[in-house]
Structures are given as structure tokens and as C-alpha cells.
C-alpha positions as a Markdown table, in Angstrom:
| # | Residue | x | y | z |
|---|---|---|---|---|
| 1 | Met | 35.1 | 27.7 | -68.2 |
| 2 | Pro | 32.9 | 30.5 | -69.6 |
| 3 | Ala | 29.7 | 31.3 | -67.7 |
| 4 | Asp | 27.4 | 29.8 | -70.3 |
| 5 | Lys | 29.5 | 26.6 | -70.3 |
| 6 | Val | 29.2 | 26.4 | -66.5 |
| 7 | Ala | 25.4 | 26.7 | -66.7 |
| 8 | Glu | 25.2 | 24.1 | -69.4 |
| 9 | His | 27.8 | 21.5 | -68.3 |
| 10 | Ala | 29.0 | 21.9 | -64.6 |
| 11 | Asp | 26.4 | 19.8 | -62.9 |
| 12 | Ala | 26.5 | 17.2 | -65.6 |
| 13 | Leu | 30.2 | 16.7 | -65.0 |
| 14 | Cys | 29.3 | 15.1 | -61.7 |
| 15 | Tyr | 32.7 | 15.9 | -60.0 |
| 16 | Thr | 31.3 | 16.3 | -56.5 |
| 17 | Asp | 29.0 | 13.2 | -56.9 |
| 18 | Leu | 32.1 | 11.1 | -57.5 |
| 19 | Ile | 33.6 | 12.3 | -54.1 |
| 20 | Ala | 30.3 | 11.9 | -52.3 |
| 21 | Gly | 30.2 | 8.2 | -53.3 |
| 22 | Tyr | 33.8 | 7.6 | -52.2 |
| 23 | Tyr | 34.3 | 9.3 | -48.9 |
| 24 | Met | 31.1 | 8.0 | -47.2 |
| 25 | Gly | 30.7 | 8.9 | -43.5 |
| 26 | Ala | 32.8 | 12.0 | -43.7 |
| 27 | Ala | 31.7 | 15.1 | -41.8 |
| 28 | Asp | 30.0 | 17.6 | -44.0 |
| 29 | Glu | 32.8 | 20.2 | -43.9 |
| 30 | Val | 35.4 | 17.4 | -44.8 |
| 31 | Leu | 33.3 | 16.1 | -47.6 |
| 32 | Gln | 32.7 | 19.6 | -49.0 |
| 33 | Ala | 36.4 | 20.4 | -48.8 |
| 34 | Ile | 37.4 | 17.2 | -50.6 |
| 35 | Ala | 34.7 | 17.7 | -53.2 |
| 36 | Asp | 35.9 | 21.3 | -54.0 |
| 37 | Tyr | 39.4 | 20.1 | -54.1 |
| 38 | Ser | 38.4 | 17.3 | -56.6 |
| 39 | Ala | 36.6 | 19.8 | -58.8 |
| 40 | Trp | 39.8 | 22.0 | -58.7 |
| 41 | Phe | 41.8 | 18.9 | -59.7 |
| 42 | Phe | 39.7 | 18.4 | -62.8 |
| 43 | Val | 40.0 | 22.1 | -63.8 |
| 44 | Trp | 43.8 | 21.9 | -63.3 |
| 45 | Asp | 44.0 | 18.8 | -65.4 |
| 46 | Asp | 42.1 | 20.6 | -68.2 |
| 47 | Arg | 44.4 | 23.7 | -67.9 |
| 48 | His | 47.4 | 21.3 | -68.2 |
| 49 | Asp | 45.8 | 19.7 | -71.3 |
| 50 | Arg | 45.3 | 23.1 | -73.0 |
| 51 | Asp | 48.8 | 24.1 | -72.2 |
| 52 | Val | 50.0 | 21.0 | -73.9 |
| 53 | Val | 47.7 | 21.3 | -76.9 |
| 54 | His | 48.8 | 25.0 | -77.5 |
| 55 | Gly | 52.5 | 24.4 | -76.6 |
| 56 | Arg | 52.3 | 26.9 | -73.7 |
| 57 | Ser | 55.6 | 25.8 | -72.1 |
| 58 | Thr | 56.2 | 29.1 | -70.3 |
| 59 | Ala | 52.7 | 29.2 | -68.9 |
| 60 | Trp | 53.0 | 25.6 | -67.7 |
| 61 | Arg | 56.3 | 26.3 | -66.0 |
| 62 | Arg | 54.9 | 29.3 | -64.3 |
| 63 | Leu | 51.9 | 27.4 | -63.1 |
| 64 | Arg | 54.0 | 24.5 | -61.9 |
| 65 | His | 56.2 | 26.9 | -59.8 |
| 66 | Arg | 53.2 | 28.7 | -58.4 |
| 67 | Leu | 51.5 | 25.5 | -57.3 |
| 68 | His | 54.6 | 24.2 | -55.5 |
| 69 | Val | 54.9 | 27.5 | -53.6 |
| 70 | Ala | 51.2 | 27.7 | -52.8 |
| 71 | Leu | 51.3 | 24.1 | -51.4 |
| 72 | Asp | 53.9 | 25.2 | -48.9 |
| 73 | Ser | 52.4 | 28.5 | -48.0 |
| 74 | Pro | 48.7 | 28.4 | -48.9 |
| 75 | Gln | 47.6 | 31.3 | -46.7 |
| 76 | Asp | 49.8 | 33.6 | -48.8 |
| 77 | His | 48.1 | 32.7 | -52.0 |
| 78 | Leu | 44.4 | 32.9 | -51.2 |
| 79 | Tyr | 44.0 | 36.0 | -53.3 |
| 80 | His | 46.4 | 35.1 | -56.1 |
| 81 | Arg | 45.5 | 36.7 | -59.5 |
| 82 | Asp | 45.4 | 33.3 | -61.2 |
| 83 | Pro | 42.1 | 31.8 | -60.0 |
| 84 | Leu | 43.5 | 28.3 | -60.3 |
| 85 | Val | 46.3 | 29.1 | -57.8 |
| 86 | Ala | 43.9 | 30.9 | -55.5 |
| 87 | Gly | 41.4 | 28.0 | -55.6 |
| 88 | Phe | 44.2 | 25.5 | -54.9 |
| 89 | Ala | 45.4 | 27.6 | -51.9 |
| 90 | Asp | 41.9 | 27.7 | -50.5 |
| 91 | Ser | 41.5 | 23.9 | -50.8 |
| 92 | Val | 44.8 | 23.3 | -49.1 |
| 93 | Val | 44.0 | 25.6 | -46.2 |
| 94 | Arg | 40.8 | 23.8 | -45.6 |
| 95 | Leu | 42.3 | 20.3 | -46.0 |
| 96 | Tyr | 45.1 | 21.2 | -43.6 |
| 97 | Ser | 42.6 | 22.1 | -40.9 |
| 98 | Phe | 41.3 | 18.6 | -40.2 |
| 99 | Leu | 44.2 | 16.6 | -38.9 |
| 100 | Gly | 47.7 | 17.3 | -37.6 |
| 101 | Arg | 50.9 | 18.7 | -38.9 |
| 102 | Lys | 52.3 | 15.2 | -39.8 |
| 103 | Trp | 49.3 | 14.5 | -42.1 |
| 104 | Asn | 49.7 | 18.0 | -43.7 |
| 105 | Thr | 53.4 | 17.4 | -44.3 |
| 106 | Arg | 52.6 | 14.0 | -45.9 |
| 107 | Phe | 49.9 | 15.5 | -48.1 |
| 108 | Ala | 52.2 | 18.2 | -49.3 |
| 109 | Arg | 55.0 | 15.7 | -50.0 |
| 110 | His | 52.6 | 13.6 | -52.0 |
| 111 | Phe | 51.2 | 16.5 | -54.0 |
| 112 | His | 54.6 | 18.0 | -54.8 |
| 113 | Ala | 55.3 | 14.6 | -56.5 |
| 114 | Val | 52.0 | 14.9 | -58.4 |
| 115 | Ile | 53.0 | 18.3 | -59.8 |
| 116 | Glu | 56.3 | 16.9 | -60.9 |
| 117 | Ala | 54.6 | 14.0 | -62.5 |
| 118 | Tyr | 52.4 | 16.3 | -64.5 |
| 119 | Asp | 55.5 | 18.1 | -65.6 |
| 120 | Arg | 56.9 | 14.7 | -66.9 |
| 121 | Glu | 53.6 | 14.2 | -68.7 |
| 122 | Phe | 53.9 | 17.7 | -70.3 |
| 123 | His | 57.4 | 16.8 | -71.5 |
| 124 | Asn | 56.2 | 13.5 | -73.0 |
| 125 | Arg | 53.2 | 14.9 | -74.7 |
| 126 | Thr | 54.9 | 18.0 | -76.2 |
| 127 | Arg | 57.6 | 15.8 | -77.5 |
| 128 | Asn | 55.3 | 13.0 | -78.7 |
| 129 | Ile | 57.0 | 10.4 | -76.4 |
| 130 | Val | 54.9 | 7.3 | -75.6 |
| 131 | Pro | 56.1 | 5.8 | -72.3 |
| 132 | Thr | 56.6 | 2.1 | -72.1 |
| 133 | Val | 53.9 | 0.2 | -70.2 |
| 134 | Glu | 56.2 | -0.1 | -67.2 |
| 135 | Glu | 57.1 | 3.6 | -67.3 |
| 136 | Tyr | 53.5 | 4.6 | -67.7 |
| 137 | Leu | 52.2 | 2.4 | -64.9 |
| 138 | Glu | 54.7 | 4.0 | -62.5 |
| 139 | Leu | 53.9 | 7.6 | -63.7 |
| 140 | Arg | 50.1 | 7.0 | -63.7 |
| 141 | Arg | 50.2 | 6.3 | -60.0 |
| 142 | Leu | 51.4 | 9.9 | -59.6 |
| 143 | Thr | 49.4 | 11.7 | -62.3 |
| 144 | Phe | 46.2 | 10.0 | -60.9 |
| 145 | Ala | 47.3 | 11.1 | -57.4 |
| 146 | His | 46.9 | 7.6 | -55.9 |
| 147 | Trp | 48.4 | 8.6 | -52.5 |
| 148 | Ile | 46.5 | 11.9 | -52.3 |
| 149 | Trp | 43.1 | 10.2 | -52.6 |
| 150 | Thr | 44.3 | 7.5 | -50.1 |
| 151 | Asp | 45.5 | 10.2 | -47.7 |
| 152 | Leu | 42.1 | 11.8 | -47.8 |
| 153 | Leu | 40.5 | 8.6 | -46.4 |
| 154 | Glu | 41.9 | 9.6 | -43.0 |
| 155 | Pro | 40.1 | 13.0 | -42.5 |
| 156 | Ser | 37.0 | 11.3 | -43.8 |
| 157 | Ala | 37.4 | 8.7 | -41.0 |
| 158 | Gly | 38.2 | 11.5 | -38.6 |
| 159 | His | 41.4 | 9.7 | -37.6 |
| 160 | Glu | 45.1 | 10.0 | -38.6 |
| 161 | Leu | 46.5 | 6.5 | -39.1 |
| 162 | Pro | 49.9 | 5.6 | -37.7 |
| 163 | Thr | 52.7 | 4.8 | -40.0 |
| 164 | Ala | 52.6 | 1.1 | -39.1 |
| 165 | Val | 49.1 | 0.9 | -40.4 |
| 166 | Arg | 49.5 | 3.0 | -43.5 |
| 167 | Lys | 52.6 | 1.1 | -44.6 |
| 168 | His | 51.3 | -2.3 | -43.6 |
| 169 | Pro | 51.5 | -4.5 | -46.8 |
| 170 | Ala | 47.8 | -5.3 | -46.5 |
| 171 | Tyr | 46.7 | -1.7 | -46.3 |
| 172 | Arg | 49.0 | -0.5 | -49.1 |
| 173 | Arg | 47.9 | -3.4 | -51.4 |
| 174 | Ala | 44.2 | -2.6 | -50.9 |
| 175 | Ala | 44.8 | 1.1 | -51.5 |
| 176 | Leu | 46.8 | 0.5 | -54.6 |
| 177 | Leu | 44.3 | -1.9 | -56.1 |
| 178 | Ser | 41.4 | 0.6 | -55.5 |
| 179 | Gln | 43.4 | 3.4 | -57.1 |
| 180 | Asp | 44.9 | 1.3 | -60.0 |
| 181 | Phe | 41.3 | 0.3 | -60.8 |
| 182 | Ala | 40.3 | 3.9 | -61.0 |
| 183 | Ala | 43.2 | 5.1 | -63.0 |
| 184 | Trp | 43.0 | 2.2 | -65.5 |
| 185 | Tyr | 39.2 | 2.4 | -65.8 |
| 186 | Asn | 39.7 | 6.1 | -66.5 |
| 187 | Asp | 42.2 | 5.2 | -69.3 |
| 188 | Leu | 39.7 | 2.8 | -70.7 |
| 189 | Cys | 36.9 | 5.4 | -70.8 |
| 190 | Ser | 39.3 | 8.1 | -72.1 |
| 191 | Leu | 40.9 | 5.9 | -74.8 |
| 192 | Ala | 38.6 | 7.0 | -77.7 |
| 193 | Lys | 39.1 | 10.7 | -76.9 |
| 194 | Glu | 42.9 | 10.3 | -76.5 |
| 195 | Leu | 43.3 | 8.2 | -79.7 |
| 196 | Ala | 41.3 | 10.9 | -81.6 |
| 197 | Gly | 43.6 | 13.6 | -80.1 |
| 198 | Ala | 46.8 | 11.7 | -81.0 |
| 199 | Glu | 47.8 | 11.7 | -77.4 |
| 200 | Val | 50.5 | 9.6 | -75.8 |
| 201 | His | 49.5 | 9.2 | -72.2 |
| 202 | Asn | 47.1 | 6.4 | -71.7 |
| 203 | Leu | 47.8 | 2.8 | -70.8 |
| 204 | Gly | 45.9 | 1.6 | -73.9 |
| 205 | Ile | 48.1 | 3.8 | -76.1 |
| 206 | Ser | 51.3 | 2.4 | -74.5 |
| 207 | Leu | 50.0 | -1.1 | -75.1 |
| 208 | Val | 49.4 | -0.3 | -78.8 |
| 209 | His | 52.7 | 1.5 | -79.3 |
| 210 | His | 55.0 | -0.8 | -77.3 |
| 211 | Gly | 53.0 | -4.0 | -77.1 |
| 212 | Gly | 52.0 | -4.2 | -80.8 |
| 213 | Met | 48.3 | -4.4 | -80.0 |
| 214 | Thr | 45.4 | -3.1 | -82.0 |
| 215 | Pro | 43.2 | -0.6 | -80.3 |
| 216 | Glu | 40.6 | -3.3 | -79.8 |
| 217 | Glu | 43.1 | -5.6 | -78.2 |
| 218 | Ala | 44.4 | -2.8 | -76.0 |
| 219 | Glu | 40.8 | -2.1 | -74.9 |
| 220 | Ala | 40.3 | -5.8 | -74.0 |
| 221 | Asp | 43.6 | -5.8 | -72.1 |
| 222 | Leu | 42.5 | -2.8 | -70.1 |
| 223 | Arg | 39.2 | -4.4 | -69.3 |
| 224 | Arg | 41.1 | -7.5 | -68.1 |
| 225 | Arg | 43.3 | -5.4 | -65.8 |
| 226 | Val | 40.5 | -3.5 | -64.2 |
| 227 | Glu | 38.5 | -6.8 | -63.6 |
| 228 | Glu | 41.6 | -8.3 | -62.0 |
| 229 | Cys | 41.9 | -5.3 | -59.7 |
| 230 | Ala | 38.4 | -5.8 | -58.5 |
| 231 | Phe | 38.8 | -9.5 | -57.7 |
| 232 | Ala | 42.2 | -9.0 | -56.1 |
| 233 | Phe | 40.8 | -6.2 | -53.9 |
| 234 | Leu | 38.3 | -8.7 | -52.4 |
| 235 | Asp | 41.2 | -10.7 | -51.0 |
| 236 | Ala | 43.1 | -7.6 | -49.9 |
| 237 | Glu | 40.1 | -6.3 | -48.1 |
| 238 | Lys | 39.9 | -9.4 | -45.9 |
| 239 | Asp | 43.6 | -8.9 | -45.0 |
| 240 | Val | 42.8 | -5.3 | -44.0 |
| 241 | Glu | 39.9 | -6.5 | -41.9 |
| 242 | Arg | 42.3 | -8.8 | -40.1 |
| 243 | Leu | 44.6 | -5.8 | -39.6 |
| 244 | Ala | 41.7 | -3.8 | -38.1 |
| 245 | Val | 41.1 | -6.7 | -35.6 |
| 246 | Ser | 44.8 | -6.8 | -34.7 |
| 247 | Val | 45.1 | -3.1 | -33.8 |
| 248 | Asp | 41.9 | -3.2 | -31.7 |
| 249 | Asp | 43.4 | -4.1 | -28.3 |
| 250 | Gly | 40.3 | -3.3 | -26.3 |
| 251 | Ser | 41.4 | 0.1 | -25.2 |
| 252 | Leu | 39.6 | 3.2 | -26.4 |
| 253 | Arg | 42.5 | 4.1 | -28.6 |
| 254 | Gly | 42.6 | 0.6 | -30.1 |
| 255 | Arg | 38.8 | 0.6 | -30.7 |
| 256 | Gln | 39.0 | 4.0 | -32.4 |
| 257 | Leu | 42.0 | 2.9 | -34.6 |
| 258 | Gly | 40.3 | -0.3 | -35.6 |
| 259 | Ala | 37.1 | 1.6 | -36.5 |
| 260 | Ala | 39.2 | 4.1 | -38.6 |
| 261 | Val | 40.9 | 1.2 | -40.5 |
| 262 | Arg | 37.5 | -0.3 | -41.3 |
| 263 | Ala | 36.2 | 3.0 | -42.4 |
| 264 | Cys | 39.2 | 3.5 | -44.7 |
| 265 | Val | 39.0 | 0.1 | -46.3 |
| 266 | Gly | 35.2 | 0.4 | -46.7 |
| 267 | Asn | 35.7 | 3.6 | -48.7 |
| 268 | Met | 38.4 | 1.9 | -50.8 |
| 269 | Arg | 35.7 | -0.5 | -51.7 |
| 270 | Asn | 33.3 | 2.4 | -52.5 |
| 271 | Trp | 35.9 | 3.8 | -54.9 |
| 272 | Phe | 35.1 | 0.9 | -57.3 |
| 273 | Ser | 31.4 | 1.6 | -57.6 |
| 274 | Ser | 31.8 | 5.4 | -57.5 |
| 275 | Val | 34.4 | 5.5 | -60.2 |
| 276 | Tyr | 32.3 | 3.1 | -62.4 |
| 277 | Trp | 29.2 | 5.2 | -62.0 |
| 278 | Phe | 31.0 | 8.5 | -62.6 |
| 279 | His | 32.5 | 7.4 | -65.9 |
| 280 | His | 29.1 | 6.5 | -67.2 |
| 281 | Glu | 27.2 | 9.5 | -65.9 |
| 282 | Ser | 29.7 | 12.4 | -66.3 |
| 283 | Gly | 29.6 | 14.5 | -69.4 |
| 284 | Arg | 33.4 | 14.4 | -69.3 |
| 285 | Tyr | 33.5 | 11.0 | -71.1 |
| 286 | Met | 30.5 | 11.0 | -73.4 |
| 287 | Val | 32.8 | 11.1 | -76.4 |
| 288 | Asp | 30.3 | 9.8 | -79.0 |
| 289 | Ser | 28.1 | 12.8 | -78.5 |
| 290 | Trp | 30.8 | 15.4 | -79.0 |
| 291 | Ala | 31.3 | 17.3 | -82.3 |
| 292 | Asp | 35.1 | 16.8 | -81.8 |
| 293 | Arg | 35.9 | 13.5 | -80.2 |
| 294 | Ser | 39.3 | 14.8 | -79.1 |
| 295 | Thr | 38.0 | 17.9 | -77.2 |
| 296 | Pro | 35.2 | 18.0 | -74.5 |
| 297 | Pro | 32.5 | 20.5 | -75.4 |
| 298 | Tyr | 32.9 | 22.5 | -72.2 |
| 299 | Val | 36.6 | 23.2 | -72.9 |
| 300 | Thr | 37.4 | 26.5 | -74.5 |
| 301 | Asn | 40.5 | 26.9 | -76.7 |
| 302 | Glu | 41.1 | 30.5 | -75.8 |
| 303 | Ala | 44.5 | 31.1 | -74.2 |
| 304 | Ala | 43.4 | 30.8 | -70.6 |
| 305 | Gly | 46.4 | 30.7 | -68.3 |
| 306 | Ala | 48.8 | 32.0 | -71.0 |
| 307 | Ala | 49.5 | 35.2 | -69.2 |
């Protein structure tokens, strides 16, 4: 983003505000690291979008490779000549400092999958392939980075959850509902922009293309889906509360684990309000005020990242 665009738009994009509303209770250094990583994620998403729009296949393949390598050896990429790679490495180094090696390995595994999902989206968009609803829902859980944002609940709570808790059906259901809500609400708020840009990656567009819906019907269907996520979460949240009680066996370790589970599910709940607020306050989604409804005003069309 050019300096004048930063001055005009950066604060209004509200990227760090979104994170501050989600990871409540996190230590300051944890919250700052996650907020910086989130801002990086949005910039990466915009670089990916411009690579698609301009057909920069070589540039995208280069960036994809660099991010995979930087994820596995971030210390070696802190001064990379591409600021996007250097910023990613800096974020990963900081995030890796909070919990143990197992958490770091899990985060890396999850983000490698996110990078590959972005590559599949690049393939679909450059070839004008609209995924089916089922294909899109599966891919969206990766491009939205469901498990990354869920992983980050743990350093926010100051406690790495054991596998038995993370993979417990109640915990996974609550986590997926909070993230599905966020991803699908994002699709709802992005639908006008992405229809204007003749894009192919949006749940509403899959509903139009493969479900025979009108854009208005697709919008109504998206609203129904996000409302159902919110109501279903209320039930899932109760199940996680029962899980928190069951792991608290009265020992110090048990009390700490129970408190961490409660902190994590509490922030899953916060995701609903934070995401809703963000999409109505961030300049990223104020499509009706843009000169070009398909392109945010802070995005430049110069060939950034093409080298």
C-alpha cells in the first residue's frame, strides 16, 4: 500500500480491532503478535488477489514457495527482500515463542494447508472455475484459516490444550461453528464486490452458479446459514462448558485446564460479535462508497510482487 494510502485508509480498515475483540484476556505481547499477524494475513490476501487479477502465475508460485520455506525456518527469512515474506517470518517467530514445540508444529502444519488452499483458489479463479457448494465449503475452511484462528486461542489463554480436548467433538463443533459463521458472513459482506469483479470464490456465487439461485436468493441463503451457526453455537457452547467441568479434577493442573477451556470457548463466542462489528466498520467492505465496486480504494494495481 502506498504511503498516502496507508495514511488515508490503514486505521479505517480496523484489522487490529477485529483481533482485539476476539482474543480477549490475552497478554499484551500475545495480542500484539496476533494482531500483526492478522494484518499481514489481509495484506497477503490482497497480494494474492492482485496476482489473480493480473494473471501473475510466476509471481504467485514464487510467493507460495517462499512462504512454505519461511514457515519452516522463519529465523532465516526475517530480512527477506520481499517485505511480505519478511513480515510473515517476523510474525511466525513471535507466535512460536509463546507455547511449546508441539503447538508450533501444529500451527505450521495448519498454515502449510492454508497456503495450498490459496493455490487451489488461484487455480480456480484464473481458470474461471466456480466450485460446487460442497467443494467450496471444504476449501473455505482452509482459505479462511479456521484452524489457525482456533489454534491462536491457546496462546491467548496461556495454555496449550491436550489433544483429547482439542479433538473432543464438543470443542471441535464449537470452533467450527464460530469460524464457519465468520467465513460465511465474510462471503455475505463481500458478495457485492465479488459479483462486480466476476469472481468465482464466494459461497453466494456457488449457490447462484450451481444452485440456480438469483443473487437475492443466494444472499438470503447466506443470511440463513450464518443465523443457524449462531443458534447452533449456543448449544455447542454448553457442551464445551460441560467438558471444562469434566477436565477440572480439583488438581492445580485440572483447574488450569478447565479455566483454559472456558477462556477458549468464551473467545469463540466473542468471534461472532467481533466479526459482525468488523464487517460493518472496516473500510474493506464499504462497497457502495467505492468508485469501482470490484476494487477496494486502498488497493493499487501496480505490479507489486511481480518481481
